[in-house]
Backbone of each chain as ProteinMPNN parsed JSONL, in Angstrom:
{"seq_chain_A": "AQSVTQPDIHITVSEGASLELRCNYSYGATPYLFWYVQSPGQGLQLLLKYFSGDTLVQGIKGFEAEFKRSQSSFNLRKPSVHWSDAAEYFCAAFTGNQFYFGTGTSLTVIP", "coords_chain_A": {"N_chain_A": [[70.655, -42.099, 11.479], [69.186, -44.9, 9.843], [71.166, -47.189, 7.967], [72.714, -49.133, 5.381], [75.738, -50.478, 4.404], [77.626, -51.484, 1.679], [80.727, -51.975, 0.936], [82.143, -52.822, -1.306], [81.862, -52.365, -4.647], [82.185, -53.882, -6.907], [83.313, -57.178, -7.446], [85.688, -59.586, -8.452], [86.185, -62.983, -8.84], [87.88, -66.137, -9.066], [86.592, -69.158, -10.442], [85.782, -71.62, -8.112], [87.26, -70.508, -6.105], [87.258, -68.973, -2.82], [84.751, -66.8, -1.367], [83.93, -63.621, -0.038], [81.613, -61.281, 0.827], [81.152, -58.026, 1.881], [79.261, -56.392, 4.456], [77.903, -53.78, 6.294], [75.925, -52.38, 8.887], [73.946, -49.685, 10.13], [72.27, -48.975, 12.909], [70.126, -48.433, 15.696], [69.261, -50.614, 17.246], [69.493, -54.211, 16.97], [68.81, -55.064, 13.791], [66.636, -57.075, 11.687], [68.421, -59.017, 9.423], [69.353, -59.461, 6.038], [70.378, -61.198, 3.077], [70.198, -60.783, -0.348], [70.053, -61.996, -3.735], [70.438, -61.055, -7.101], [69.991, -62.206, -10.23], [70.561, -61.669, -13.749], [67.637, -60.395, -15.271], [66.017, -61.517, -13.407], [64.084, -61.528, -10.328], [64.767, -60.218, -7.012], [66.242, -62.631, -5.044], [65.91, -64.342, -2.033], [68.674, -65.171, -0.111], [69.551, -65.753, 2.503], [68.768, -65.183, 6.002], [68.938, -63.332, 9.088], [67.622, -63.354, 12.25], [67.74, -63.749, 15.044], [69.61, -65.417, 17.674], [71.758, -68.115, 16.824], [74.711, -66.907, 15.464], [75.846, -67.533, 13.062], [74.568, -68.118, 10.03], [72.991, -70.299, 7.754], [72.406, -70.483, 4.271], [70.728, -70.69, 1.08], [72.098, -72.335, -1.841], [74.657, -72.867, -0.917], [75.648, -70.708, 0.494], [76.646, -68.755, 3.352], [76.343, -66.639, 6.246], [77.704, -64.418, 8.659], [76.799, -62.898, 11.595], [78.043, -60.184, 13.317], [77.919, -58.515, 16.101], [79.562, -56.677, 17.417], [80.965, -55.508, 15.409], [79.025, -54.543, 13.819], [78.36, -55.972, 11.526], [77.554, -58.105, 8.747], [78.573, -60.271, 7.006], [78.725, -61.996, 3.923], [79.459, -65.294, 2.858], [81.092, -67.799, 0.844], [82.468, -70.937, 0.351], [83.436, -72.043, -2.052], [83.235, -70.811, -5.14], [80.902, -70.882, -7.81], [80.432, -70.73, -11.388], [77.829, -69.983, -11.882], [77.184, -68.334, -9.837], [77.631, -65.744, -10.451], [76.36, -62.599, -10.269], [74.313, -59.954, -8.871], [74.572, -58.846, -5.559], [72.768, -58.106, -2.678], [72.729, -56.622, 0.472], [70.583, -56.252, 3.248], [68.708, -54.511, 5.737], [66.104, -54.906, 8.005], [63.863, -53.028, 9.807], [61.557, -53.384, 11.15], [59.52, -52.0, 10.016], [60.44, -51.018, 7.635], [62.607, -51.742, 4.867], [66.116, -51.376, 4.505], [68.461, -51.063, 2.103], [71.723, -52.018, 0.913], [74.031, -50.703, -1.539], [74.647, -52.676, -3.265], [76.668, -55.395, -4.516], [78.43, -56.337, -7.276], [79.162, -59.399, -8.658], [81.628, -61.012, -10.464], [82.581, -63.996, -12.024], [85.37, -65.718, -12.963], [86.841, -68.093, -15.245]], "CA_chain_A": [[69.738, -42.665, 10.492], [69.511, -46.273, 9.473], [71.814, -47.343, 6.669], [73.441, -50.362, 5.116], [76.88, -50.182, 3.549], [78.36, -52.542, 1.012], [81.864, -51.181, 0.46], [82.676, -53.315, -2.576], [80.9, -52.217, -5.737], [82.383, -54.987, -7.843], [84.328, -58.163, -7.06], [85.956, -60.659, -9.419], [86.848, -64.146, -8.246], [88.022, -67.301, -9.943], [85.71, -70.273, -10.101], [86.394, -72.513, -7.135], [87.85, -69.729, -5.018], [86.319, -68.574, -1.775], [84.147, -65.482, -1.563], [83.346, -62.927, 1.093], [81.032, -59.984, 0.498], [81.042, -57.292, 3.132], [78.053, -55.614, 4.728], [77.811, -53.161, 7.604], [74.657, -51.682, 9.065], [73.913, -48.672, 11.164], [70.92, -48.954, 13.464], [70.199, -48.407, 17.148], [69.122, -51.963, 17.775], [69.855, -55.198, 15.952], [67.691, -55.271, 12.872], [66.665, -58.325, 10.957], [69.393, -58.845, 8.351], [69.084, -60.318, 4.892], [71.13, -61.117, 1.841], [69.453, -61.137, -1.551], [70.824, -62.071, -4.964], [69.669, -60.796, -8.314], [70.584, -62.603, -11.501], [69.972, -60.878, -14.839], [66.262, -60.71, -15.653], [65.293, -62.152, -12.306], [63.822, -60.716, -9.152], [65.65, -60.441, -5.876], [65.997, -63.913, -4.403], [66.444, -64.391, -0.683], [69.712, -66.166, 0.142], [69.511, -66.115, 3.912], [68.324, -64.11, 6.887], [69.273, -63.443, 10.502], [66.681, -62.684, 13.149], [68.321, -63.812, 16.383], [70.158, -66.742, 17.953], [73.059, -68.466, 16.263], [75.174, -65.803, 14.627], [76.243, -68.06, 11.753], [73.353, -68.611, 9.391], [73.176, -70.989, 6.479], [71.399, -70.133, 3.292], [70.648, -71.542, -0.094], [73.207, -72.315, -2.795], [75.934, -73.009, -0.255], [76.059, -69.464, 1.133], [76.454, -68.552, 4.771], [76.671, -65.286, 6.681], [77.972, -64.343, 10.08], [76.437, -61.644, 12.256], [78.981, -59.771, 14.363], [77.328, -57.319, 16.715], [80.609, -55.722, 17.786], [81.409, -54.832, 14.192], [77.831, -54.188, 13.043], [78.575, -56.533, 10.194], [76.807, -59.312, 8.354], [79.279, -60.617, 5.771], [78.287, -63.202, 3.212], [80.608, -66.115, 2.463], [80.898, -69.083, 0.175], [83.822, -71.523, 0.299], [83.867, -72.35, -3.415], [82.295, -70.115, -6.021], [80.559, -71.512, -9.089], [80.193, -69.697, -12.406], [76.434, -69.547, -11.814], [77.019, -67.37, -8.748], [77.79, -64.395, -10.99], [75.089, -61.899, -10.07], [74.455, -58.819, -7.967], [74.199, -59.249, -4.214], [72.306, -56.989, -1.852], [72.534, -56.783, 1.897], [69.457, -55.412, 3.655], [68.307, -54.534, 7.134], [64.674, -54.64, 8.2], [63.779, -52.44, 11.141], [60.209, -53.6, 11.676], [58.54, -51.458, 9.089], [61.041, -50.69, 6.348], [63.887, -52.309, 4.468], [67.185, -50.499, 4.071], [69.351, -51.868, 1.283], [72.999, -51.505, 0.471], [74.09, -50.341, -2.952], [74.857, -53.882, -4.05], [77.999, -55.809, -4.969], [78.354, -57.127, -8.494], [80.157, -60.466, -8.642], [82.043, -61.661, -11.713], [83.308, -65.238, -11.802], [86.195, -66.042, -14.13], [87.219, -69.515, -15.277]], "C_chain_A": [[70.186, -44.078, 10.141], [70.177, -46.315, 8.112], [72.501, -48.69, 6.594], [74.539, -50.036, 4.116], [77.473, -51.457, 2.988], [79.559, -51.86, 0.345], [82.422, -51.602, -0.893], [81.615, -53.226, -3.655], [80.966, -53.418, -6.669], [83.515, -55.875, -7.345], [84.448, -59.2, -8.163], [86.687, -61.779, -8.704], [86.933, -65.254, -9.287], [87.082, -68.399, -9.486], [86.454, -71.236, -9.181], [87.04, -71.79, -5.966], [86.777, -69.39, -3.991], [85.865, -67.133, -2.002], [83.703, -64.909, -0.224], [82.879, -61.552, 0.626], [80.719, -59.267, 1.809], [79.745, -56.488, 3.226], [78.132, -55.068, 6.15], [76.494, -52.399, 7.7], [74.806, -50.66, 10.183], [72.479, -48.559, 11.651], [71.042, -49.035, 14.971], [70.112, -49.77, 17.789], [69.601, -52.942, 16.701], [68.654, -55.423, 15.037], [67.669, -56.719, 12.383], [67.557, -58.08, 9.736], [69.199, -59.89, 7.267], [70.184, -60.153, 3.846], [70.226, -61.607, 0.708], [70.424, -61.216, -2.726], [69.901, -61.79, -6.137], [70.474, -61.202, -9.529], [69.898, -61.814, -12.602], [68.57, -61.342, -15.209], [65.429, -61.338, -14.568], [64.995, -61.146, -11.206], [64.868, -60.962, -8.083], [65.264, -61.756, -5.202], [66.651, -63.926, -3.031], [67.455, -65.516, -0.546], [69.657, -66.671, 1.572], [69.083, -64.904, 4.73], [68.776, -64.401, 8.311], [68.239, -62.664, 11.289], [67.259, -62.612, 14.546], [68.964, -65.191, 16.536], [71.531, -66.934, 17.355], [73.519, -67.423, 15.261], [75.681, -66.253, 13.264], [75.003, -68.688, 11.127], [73.674, -69.226, 8.039], [72.05, -70.601, 5.533], [71.371, -71.117, 2.138], [71.911, -71.408, -0.925], [74.569, -72.356, -2.127], [76.467, -71.751, 0.415], [75.828, -69.51, 2.64], [76.812, -67.105, 5.105], [76.845, -65.294, 8.185], [77.638, -62.955, 10.597], [77.45, -61.374, 13.362], [78.491, -58.446, 14.918], [78.39, -56.256, 16.969], [81.096, -54.914, 16.587], [80.244, -54.332, 13.353], [77.941, -54.715, 11.618], [77.764, -57.804, 9.992], [77.362, -59.737, 7.002], [78.813, -61.952, 5.219], [79.5, -63.973, 2.727], [80.155, -67.338, 1.689], [82.273, -69.69, -0.015], [84.334, -71.767, -1.117], [82.832, -71.804, -4.391], [82.112, -70.874, -7.334], [80.253, -70.41, -10.095], [78.772, -69.161, -12.321], [76.179, -68.566, -10.672], [77.206, -65.929, -9.224], [76.436, -63.691, -10.987], [75.366, -60.647, -9.247], [73.867, -59.203, -6.613], [73.865, -58.01, -3.381], [72.161, -57.418, -0.4], [71.414, -55.834, 2.308], [69.184, -55.583, 5.136], [66.839, -54.158, 7.221], [64.474, -54.207, 9.636], [62.392, -52.602, 11.763], [59.139, -53.004, 10.805], [59.137, -51.125, 7.733], [62.333, -51.474, 6.142], [64.849, -51.178, 4.121], [68.204, -51.369, 3.357], [70.704, -51.186, 1.119], [72.958, -51.236, -1.022], [74.372, -51.526, -3.858], [76.322, -54.125, -4.38], [77.816, -56.71, -6.178], [79.497, -58.134, -8.503], [80.38, -61.017, -10.045], [82.856, -62.888, -11.363], [84.07, -65.575, -13.073], [86.659, -67.49, -14.074], [88.592, -69.764, -14.662]], "O_chain_A": [[71.373, -44.405, 10.142], [69.803, -45.569, 7.207], [72.824, -49.303, 7.612], [74.289, -49.389, 3.098], [77.784, -52.392, 3.726], [79.408, -51.235, -0.704], [83.101, -50.817, -1.555], [80.596, -53.914, -3.598], [79.946, -53.906, -7.154], [84.546, -55.386, -6.882], [83.451, -59.638, -8.736], [87.696, -61.545, -8.038], [86.166, -65.297, -10.249], [86.81, -68.549, -8.295], [87.597, -71.613, -9.438], [87.334, -72.406, -4.941], [85.577, -69.501, -4.244], [86.5, -66.362, -2.722], [83.166, -65.626, 0.621], [83.663, -60.763, 0.097], [80.105, -59.828, 2.716], [79.216, -55.985, 2.235], [78.398, -55.811, 7.094], [76.013, -51.843, 6.713], [75.672, -50.769, 11.05], [71.59, -48.113, 10.925], [71.979, -49.653, 15.477], [70.808, -50.053, 18.764], [70.063, -52.524, 15.639], [67.613, -55.916, 15.471], [68.594, -57.486, 12.649], [67.448, -57.038, 9.09], [68.916, -61.054, 7.548], [70.826, -59.107, 3.751], [69.595, -62.662, 0.783], [71.48, -60.584, -2.716], [68.748, -62.222, -6.167], [71.515, -60.615, -9.824], [68.777, -61.338, -12.419], [68.339, -62.53, -15.432], [64.26, -61.659, -14.783], [65.574, -60.061, -11.157], [65.746, -61.812, -8.237], [64.107, -61.965, -4.837], [67.817, -63.558, -2.89], [67.147, -66.674, -0.826], [69.71, -67.876, 1.817], [69.039, -63.775, 4.241], [68.971, -65.554, 8.694], [68.003, -61.481, 11.042], [67.271, -61.549, 15.167], [68.873, -66.029, 15.638], [72.366, -66.03, 17.375], [72.798, -67.095, 14.319], [75.92, -65.415, 12.395], [74.463, -69.669, 11.638], [74.516, -68.731, 7.289], [70.903, -70.418, 5.941], [71.916, -72.219, 2.214], [72.698, -70.48, -0.734], [75.552, -71.917, -2.723], [77.615, -71.725, 0.858], [74.94, -70.206, 3.132], [77.5, -66.433, 4.336], [76.214, -66.078, 8.894], [78.144, -61.955, 10.087], [77.687, -62.217, 14.227], [78.631, -57.397, 14.289], [78.145, -55.068, 16.76], [81.576, -53.79, 16.73], [80.453, -53.757, 12.285], [77.659, -54.013, 10.647], [77.354, -58.471, 10.942], [76.701, -59.581, 5.975], [78.546, -62.899, 5.959], [80.463, -63.381, 2.239], [79.04, -67.838, 1.838], [83.174, -69.008, -0.505], [85.539, -71.704, -1.356], [81.7, -72.284, -4.452], [83.061, -71.433, -7.884], [79.867, -69.303, -9.721], [78.531, -68.0, -12.653], [75.08, -68.026, -10.553], [76.96, -64.993, -8.463], [75.488, -64.143, -11.629], [76.52, -60.324, -8.963], [72.798, -59.808, -6.537], [74.588, -57.014, -3.39], [71.55, -58.441, -0.093], [71.308, -54.731, 1.772], [69.398, -56.651, 5.709], [66.391, -53.204, 6.584], [64.858, -54.912, 10.57], [62.104, -52.006, 12.801], [57.986, -53.434, 10.837], [58.394, -50.964, 6.765], [63.042, -51.818, 7.088], [64.465, -50.168, 3.531], [68.748, -52.306, 3.942], [70.82, -49.962, 1.176], [71.958, -51.513, -1.685], [74.34, -51.397, -5.082], [77.112, -53.189, -4.506], [77.126, -57.727, -6.106], [80.663, -57.761, -8.369], [79.44, -61.433, -10.721], [83.729, -62.83, -10.497], [83.473, -65.701, -14.142], [86.848, -68.05, -12.994], [89.05, -70.905, -14.613]]}, "seq_chain_B": "EAGVTQFPSHSVIEKGQTVTLRCDPISGHDNLYWYRRVMGKEIKFLLHFVKESKQDESGMPNNRFLAERTGGTYSTLKVQPAELEDSGVYFCASSQRAEVGEQYFGPGTRLTVL", "coords_chain_B": {"N_chain_B": [[53.455, -72.354, -7.468], [52.867, -69.067, -8.547], [55.232, -66.406, -8.752], [55.95, -63.011, -7.759], [54.915, -60.782, -10.191], [55.78, -58.387, -12.71], [54.949, -55.7, -14.871], [55.51, -53.346, -17.477], [58.559, -55.084, -18.486], [60.525, -53.457, -19.377], [60.584, -49.948, -20.004], [60.622, -47.201, -22.075], [60.433, -43.825, -22.19], [59.602, -40.401, -23.018], [60.608, -37.372, -21.468], [58.104, -35.786, -19.587], [56.047, -37.372, -20.425], [53.603, -39.914, -19.532], [53.72, -42.798, -17.479], [52.733, -46.058, -16.577], [53.194, -48.505, -14.25], [52.879, -51.943, -13.466], [52.091, -54.291, -10.916], [51.748, -57.593, -9.905], [51.046, -59.283, -7.084], [52.041, -62.16, -5.067], [49.526, -64.567, -4.795], [47.199, -64.129, -2.217], [48.834, -62.665, -0.589], [48.686, -60.016, 1.507], [50.241, -57.802, 1.88], [51.919, -55.383, 0.036], [54.603, -53.945, -1.66], [56.437, -51.177, -2.981], [59.522, -50.395, -4.495], [62.454, -48.529, -5.455], [65.292, -48.382, -7.541], [67.74, -46.268, -8.311], [70.239, -45.847, -10.769], [73.289, -47.186, -9.705], [72.813, -46.589, -7.102], [71.355, -47.31, -3.838], [68.658, -49.652, -3.281], [65.575, -48.258, -2.738], [62.894, -47.796, -0.487], [59.537, -47.138, -1.396], [56.636, -47.266, -1.008], [54.063, -48.909, 0.991], [51.458, -51.15, 0.851], [48.656, -52.398, 2.614], [46.465, -54.727, 1.922], [44.082, -52.901, 0.231], [44.793, -50.484, 1.258], [46.963, -47.721, 1.892], [49.638, -48.178, 3.827], [52.078, -47.065, 4.464], [53.56, -44.428, 2.999], [55.842, -43.015, 2.944], [58.161, -42.986, 1.467], [57.663, -42.091, -1.069], [58.652, -40.057, -3.713], [57.608, -37.568, -4.683], [54.658, -35.666, -5.653], [54.216, -36.461, -8.218], [54.099, -39.096, -8.45], [51.88, -41.764, -8.253], [50.324, -44.271, -6.54], [48.27, -47.132, -6.64], [45.973, -49.6, -5.42], [43.582, -51.06, -6.117], [40.921, -52.967, -4.908], [42.625, -54.579, -3.584], [44.31, -56.37, -4.858], [46.199, -56.523, -7.547], [48.666, -53.942, -8.128], [49.225, -50.578, -9.222], [51.644, -48.228, -10.346], [51.902, -45.007, -11.105], [53.57, -42.581, -13.003], [53.564, -39.236, -13.519], [53.887, -36.004, -14.647], [56.635, -37.695, -16.234], [60.049, -37.315, -15.245], [63.562, -36.801, -15.925], [65.078, -37.738, -13.778], [63.601, -39.777, -12.775], [64.253, -42.126, -13.88], [65.201, -45.528, -13.578], [65.174, -48.682, -11.812], [62.224, -50.197, -10.934], [60.994, -51.956, -8.326], [58.728, -54.412, -7.157], [57.298, -55.944, -4.308], [55.961, -58.581, -2.276], [54.297, -59.789, 0.686], [53.244, -62.082, 3.27], [53.307, -61.674, 6.012], [53.945, -58.689, 7.459], [55.599, -57.913, 9.533], [57.967, -59.368, 9.828], [59.55, -59.045, 7.665], [59.897, -60.764, 5.488], [59.922, -60.65, 2.375], [58.882, -61.121, -0.968], [60.272, -60.625, -4.05], [59.614, -59.062, -7.199], [60.773, -59.132, -10.677], [61.318, -56.575, -11.44], [60.835, -53.385, -13.083], [62.391, -51.741, -15.614], [62.804, -48.424, -16.032], [63.294, -45.904, -18.331], [63.805, -42.57, -18.821], [63.852, -40.225, -21.287]], "CA_chain_B": [[52.845, -71.04, -7.148], [53.509, -67.996, -9.294], [55.863, -65.381, -7.94], [55.534, -61.638, -8.031], [55.172, -60.418, -11.58], [55.729, -56.961, -12.993], [54.808, -55.374, -16.278], [56.366, -54.081, -18.407], [59.91, -55.321, -17.98], [61.249, -52.25, -19.734], [59.788, -48.87, -20.572], [61.385, -46.019, -22.464], [59.501, -42.739, -22.479], [60.207, -39.08, -23.045], [60.287, -36.458, -20.363], [56.791, -35.185, -19.702], [55.026, -38.385, -20.684], [53.076, -40.66, -18.396], [53.964, -44.241, -17.529], [52.075, -46.823, -15.515], [53.817, -49.792, -13.974], [51.93, -52.83, -12.796], [52.641, -55.371, -10.092], [50.832, -58.621, -9.409], [51.717, -59.965, -5.964], [51.716, -63.565, -4.857], [48.142, -64.703, -4.361], [47.017, -64.258, -0.776], [49.689, -61.737, 0.149], [48.011, -58.742, 1.732], [51.213, -56.714, 1.898], [52.559, -55.119, -1.251], [55.58, -52.868, -1.504], [57.15, -50.653, -4.142], [60.867, -49.9, -4.258], [63.094, -48.008, -6.659], [66.747, -48.311, -7.531], [68.371, -45.394, -9.286], [71.51, -46.47, -11.151], [74.431, -47.013, -8.823], [72.394, -46.271, -5.738], [70.7, -48.397, -3.15], [67.22, -49.848, -3.49], [64.887, -47.448, -1.724], [61.479, -48.016, -0.237], [58.618, -46.108, -1.834], [55.432, -47.344, -0.187], [53.579, -50.196, 1.472], [50.007, -51.355, 0.923], [48.041, -53.542, 3.264], [45.272, -54.858, 1.072], [43.969, -51.746, -0.661], [45.115, -49.258, 1.988], [48.36, -47.314, 1.981], [50.117, -48.25, 5.209], [53.235, -46.189, 4.625], [53.991, -43.899, 1.702], [56.858, -42.037, 3.29], [59.252, -42.989, 0.515], [57.266, -41.556, -2.37], [59.501, -38.87, -3.891], [56.84, -36.332, -4.869], [53.268, -35.926, -6.044], [54.105, -36.979, -9.591], [53.967, -40.537, -8.308], [50.599, -42.168, -7.68], [50.186, -45.726, -6.445], [46.927, -47.6, -6.302], [45.799, -51.044, -5.301], [42.133, -51.227, -6.07], [40.495, -54.336, -4.657], [43.612, -55.296, -2.8], [45.041, -57.402, -5.596], [47.384, -55.961, -8.201], [48.912, -52.528, -7.859], [49.84, -49.791, -10.277], [52.415, -47.057, -9.969], [51.882, -44.089, -12.234], [54.453, -41.427, -12.93], [52.974, -38.263, -14.409], [54.698, -36.314, -15.82], [57.936, -38.274, -15.914], [61.239, -36.491, -15.337], [64.769, -37.588, -16.183], [65.578, -38.379, -12.549], [62.75, -40.917, -12.428], [64.826, -43.332, -14.475], [65.703, -46.494, -12.618], [64.453, -49.95, -11.784], [61.155, -50.189, -9.941], [60.711, -53.297, -7.843], [57.556, -54.666, -6.341], [57.459, -57.105, -3.44], [54.767, -58.874, -1.478], [54.539, -60.66, 1.834], [52.082, -62.431, 4.09], [53.455, -61.041, 7.316], [54.769, -57.506, 7.28], [56.485, -57.601, 10.659], [59.245, -60.096, 9.823], [60.359, -58.619, 6.528], [60.119, -61.78, 4.45], [59.267, -60.149, 1.184], [59.214, -61.776, -2.223], [60.435, -59.544, -5.006], [59.464, -59.27, -8.624], [61.995, -58.896, -11.448], [61.536, -55.152, -11.634], [60.593, -52.689, -14.354], [63.434, -50.746, -15.88], [62.222, -47.221, -16.643], [64.243, -44.933, -18.868], [63.161, -41.332, -19.244], [64.792, -39.514, -22.16]], "C_chain_B": [[53.611, -69.948, -7.884], [54.109, -67.0, -8.327], [55.279, -64.03, -8.229], [55.878, -61.313, -9.483], [55.015, -58.921, -11.765], [55.676, -56.754, -14.491], [54.82, -53.863, -16.464], [57.72, -54.363, -17.785], [60.799, -54.116, -18.266], [60.262, -51.22, -20.27], [60.697, -47.686, -20.857], [60.394, -44.944, -22.87], [60.265, -41.428, -22.519], [59.752, -38.27, -21.841], [58.928, -35.811, -20.618], [55.674, -36.172, -19.984], [54.62, -39.078, -19.391], [53.387, -42.138, -18.572], [53.261, -44.886, -16.34], [52.72, -48.19, -15.407], [52.818, -50.643, -13.195], [52.662, -53.916, -12.033], [51.524, -56.311, -9.676], [51.529, -59.388, -8.297], [51.39, -61.456, -5.954], [50.299, -63.642, -4.281], [48.059, -64.91, -2.856], [47.896, -63.352, 0.057], [48.984, -60.392, 0.275], [48.964, -57.552, 1.617], [51.904, -56.594, 0.54], [53.415, -53.87, -1.11], [56.092, -52.445, -2.87], [58.494, -50.099, -3.68], [61.408, -49.345, -5.568], [64.6, -48.03, -6.454], [67.187, -47.409, -8.666], [69.771, -45.95, -9.537], [72.634, -46.139, -10.186], [74.088, -46.719, -7.382], [71.742, -47.483, -5.082], [69.234, -48.5, -3.552], [66.506, -49.113, -2.361], [63.397, -47.74, -1.68], [60.654, -46.843, -0.741], [57.339, -46.124, -0.986], [55.0, -48.771, 0.061], [52.055, -50.166, 1.517], [49.713, -52.531, 1.848], [46.654, -53.66, 2.652], [45.188, -53.616, 0.196], [44.387, -50.43, -0.004], [46.618, -48.982, 1.995], [48.763, -47.27, 3.451], [51.214, -47.231, 5.473], [53.637, -45.719, 3.239], [55.077, -42.857, 1.886], [58.0, -41.963, 2.286], [58.903, -42.438, -0.862], [57.965, -40.216, -2.588], [58.743, -37.554, -4.035], [55.457, -36.687, -5.416], [53.119, -36.283, -7.523], [53.921, -38.491, -9.592], [52.638, -40.863, -7.622], [50.504, -43.683, -7.707], [48.77, -46.074, -6.036], [46.932, -49.116, -6.193], [44.31, -51.313, -5.094], [41.78, -52.695, -5.881], [41.507, -55.168, -3.914], [44.354, -56.399, -3.527], [46.274, -56.789, -6.235], [47.49, -54.48, -7.86], [49.491, -51.871, -9.106], [50.581, -48.619, -9.672], [52.513, -46.174, -11.204], [52.814, -42.924, -11.978], [53.963, -40.43, -13.975], [53.204, -36.844, -13.903], [56.068, -36.831, -15.415], [59.056, -37.257, -16.117], [62.456, -37.401, -15.514], [65.21, -38.374, -14.954], [64.709, -39.539, -12.084], [63.276, -42.219, -13.021], [65.397, -44.242, -13.395], [64.946, -47.797, -12.747], [63.467, -49.909, -10.629], [60.817, -51.633, -9.589], [59.411, -53.31, -7.049], [57.842, -55.902, -5.503], [56.152, -57.351, -2.707], [55.133, -59.799, -0.333], [53.224, -60.975, 2.531], [52.119, -61.693, 5.415], [54.413, -59.874, 7.19], [55.851, -57.384, 8.343], [57.822, -58.33, 10.623], [60.074, -59.823, 8.579], [60.598, -59.661, 5.46], [59.311, -61.419, 3.223], [59.783, -60.883, -0.039], [59.172, -60.717, -3.319], [60.149, -59.998, -6.429], [60.751, -58.921, -9.357], [62.286, -57.425, -11.713], [61.12, -54.668, -13.012], [61.675, -51.64, -14.511], [62.807, -49.583, -16.644], [63.337, -46.288, -17.076], [63.463, -43.728, -19.354], [64.187, -40.519, -20.021], [64.481, -38.032, -22.229]], "O_chain_B": [[54.841, -69.906, -7.853], [53.586, -66.771, -7.237], [54.233, -63.914, -8.869], [56.999, -61.545, -9.935], [54.229, -58.27, -11.076], [56.262, -57.505, -15.271], [54.195, -53.153, -15.676], [57.995, -53.922, -16.668], [61.707, -53.799, -17.497], [59.256, -51.555, -20.895], [61.444, -47.232, -19.99], [59.604, -45.138, -23.794], [61.422, -41.352, -22.107], [58.669, -38.468, -21.291], [58.643, -35.35, -21.723], [54.497, -35.857, -19.808], [55.199, -38.864, -18.326], [53.325, -42.666, -19.682], [53.207, -44.324, -15.247], [52.776, -48.938, -16.383], [52.033, -50.145, -12.388], [53.715, -54.394, -12.454], [50.49, -55.883, -9.163], [52.514, -60.08, -8.554], [50.568, -61.935, -6.735], [49.933, -62.873, -3.393], [48.756, -65.754, -2.291], [47.731, -63.272, 1.275], [48.719, -59.717, -0.72], [48.548, -56.438, 1.299], [52.399, -57.573, -0.017], [53.0, -52.873, -0.518], [56.17, -53.251, -3.796], [58.604, -49.441, -2.646], [60.896, -49.647, -6.647], [65.112, -47.746, -5.371], [67.026, -47.744, -9.84], [70.412, -46.464, -8.621], [72.899, -44.974, -9.887], [74.975, -46.611, -6.535], [71.599, -48.54, -5.697], [68.652, -47.558, -4.09], [66.797, -49.322, -1.183], [62.742, -47.907, -2.709], [61.025, -45.687, -0.539], [57.001, -45.137, -0.334], [55.492, -49.711, -0.562], [51.447, -49.288, 2.13], [50.435, -53.528, 1.858], [45.792, -52.802, 2.845], [46.142, -53.309, -0.518], [44.341, -49.378, -0.641], [47.431, -49.9, 2.093], [48.286, -46.432, 4.216], [51.282, -46.62, 6.54], [54.016, -46.53, 2.394], [55.213, -41.932, 1.084], [58.732, -40.973, 2.258], [59.774, -42.334, -1.726], [57.879, -39.332, -1.736], [59.208, -36.523, -3.547], [55.135, -37.859, -5.613], [51.999, -36.393, -8.02], [53.621, -39.086, -10.627], [52.314, -40.32, -6.566], [50.593, -44.303, -8.767], [48.157, -45.407, -5.203], [47.764, -49.808, -6.78], [43.871, -51.739, -4.026], [42.276, -53.56, -6.603], [41.268, -56.344, -3.642], [44.958, -57.267, -2.897], [47.279, -56.558, -5.562], [46.545, -53.859, -7.376], [50.149, -52.511, -9.925], [50.201, -48.088, -8.628], [53.122, -46.542, -12.208], [52.845, -42.357, -10.887], [53.946, -40.732, -15.168], [52.747, -36.514, -12.808], [56.599, -36.449, -14.372], [59.015, -36.445, -17.042], [62.386, -38.608, -15.283], [65.655, -39.517, -15.058], [65.04, -40.211, -11.107], [62.783, -43.297, -12.689], [65.998, -43.78, -12.425], [64.171, -47.988, -13.683], [63.835, -49.622, -9.49], [60.408, -52.42, -10.442], [59.058, -52.346, -6.37], [58.552, -56.805, -5.945], [55.338, -56.442, -2.539], [56.145, -60.499, -0.376], [52.236, -60.251, 2.406], [51.111, -61.16, 5.881], [55.579, -60.064, 6.845], [56.91, -56.813, 8.084], [58.741, -57.932, 11.339], [61.192, -60.325, 8.459], [61.444, -59.452, 4.591], [58.163, -61.837, 3.065], [60.963, -61.221, -0.133], [58.178, -60.011, -3.491], [60.4, -61.141, -6.809], [61.713, -58.466, -8.739], [63.378, -57.074, -12.161], [61.062, -55.436, -13.972], [61.853, -50.77, -13.659], [62.338, -49.749, -17.77], [64.211, -45.93, -16.287], [62.571, -43.848, -20.194], [65.245, -40.167, -19.5], [65.175, -37.287, -22.92]]}, "name": "protein", "num_of_chains": 2, "seq": "AQSVTQPDIHITVSEGASLELRCNYSYGATPYLFWYVQSPGQGLQLLLKYFSGDTLVQGIKGFEAEFKRSQSSFNLRKPSVHWSDAAEYFCAAFTGNQFYFGTGTSLTVIPEAGVTQFPSHSVIEKGQTVTLRCDPISGHDNLYWYRRVMGKEIKFLLHFVKESKQDESGMPNNRFLAERTGGTYSTLKVQPAELEDSGVYFCASSQRAEVGEQYFGPGTRLTVL"}
């Protein structure tokens, strides 16, 4: 069965530190992969997506993600975190007709 | 351009009552989706409309849930009667092209059933 796993429920980082949020998917083929962010009171905002081609994708707000087929992973990274990045992050896989989301990773940024 | 809007933002009801959630998609988006996130769990697909037709309702949990999209514009999701396990955040999303998964999400409706 298709599934998306985000092993980290909550992460705390210092402002200015680097960030990596983990995501693994389980699917027979390579799905379309997405990262969304949800700030309090807001909807899910698309950060970036991978369909095919270059395995390193750039997104908004300075985020990037790398698709690794051998590891079935699509980890999200940012070199320097800002306090405004505190939010909940969701990894998702789209299989052509349905989205499968991870359980989300809540990010806290400390001064 | 306005994004996807949902109403209400919060709803607190008692077990056995009825609640209706509303979603207004982005203008011109034929595809409309409902999702639900139970606390601590993943966001799960409920159903997909193409215009006013239900394309896929495989995620609807049971027959207490009724979704409509009359006229192919806004959609409603009614829960009747509500049970405790229906508590969660209900998201709506819309898209122009269903096949590439680029969906725009609303802020969600937080439903609490007491």
